[in-house]
N, C-alpha and C positions, 0 to 999 in steps of 0.2 A: 844527898839530893844534887842532881844534877842542874844546872841552870836553865830554865824554860824561857824561850824567844817569842815573842808573838810575830810570825813571821808576817803578817799583813802590817803590821806597824813597822816592822823592820825593811819592808819594801817601800811603804811610804816614806821613810827617812830617806833612804837611798835615791828615790825619785827625785826629793827635794834637793839634795846634793846635784843629781843630774842635772836638774833645771838651773839652779845656779852656776852649774860649770859651762852649760850651754850657752846661757846668759852672758858671763865674762867672754867667751869665744866669741859671741856675735857682736860686742862693743865695738871694736874697732871699724867693723864694717857698716853699722847703725850711721854714723855719721856722713861716710861717703854716699850711700844711699840716699840720705837725707838731705844732701846737697845737689845727687843729682848731678855728677860730675861725669860727663861723657866717657865711656869707653870704661871708667873706674867704676862706676855704679854696676855695670855689666859683671865685671870679674868680683866684685865685692857680693854681689847675689849667687854668682856660682860658687863662692867660697862659703857662703851661707847653708848654700843646699847641701854641700858636703858635709858641712857641720850638721845641718838637719838626720842627714841620713845615719851619720856616725851615731848620734844619740838615739833616733829611731831604733835602732840595732839593738843598742845596750837597753832602751826599756824593754822592748821585748824579751830580753834575756833576763830581765829584772822580773817581769810579767809572768814569764815561765818557771822561774825559780821556785824550786819546791824543798830547797835545801839552805840553811842559813850560811854555809860557807858559800855557797853561790853568790849569795847577797852581800858577804863579807867581802870576796873577792871583787865584785864591782865597785864598793866602796871604796876599796884600796885603788882600782884604778881610776878612779875619780880624783884621789888624793894626789896619784902621781900624774894626772893631768894638770891640776891646780898650782902642783910644786916640783916641775920636772927638774931632774938633775943636770948639772952642766956638762 
């Protein structure tokens, strides 16, 4: 009997990982923005916007997935983001 996967639950789990990865990437810029350091805050906000856009694309790809393999590939992509190879 083949393994059955609840695709909606799989999407939810990968979205949680996506949110965690996005928060981790935001962290270095949050302090700069909070301190309102001139010029640095503008650069930090631009970097945060790039991160938002990156994860918005990933969010749409996960939402559009109708195959567990696509969701698994996104999960693996998130793992690589969190643990980049030297």
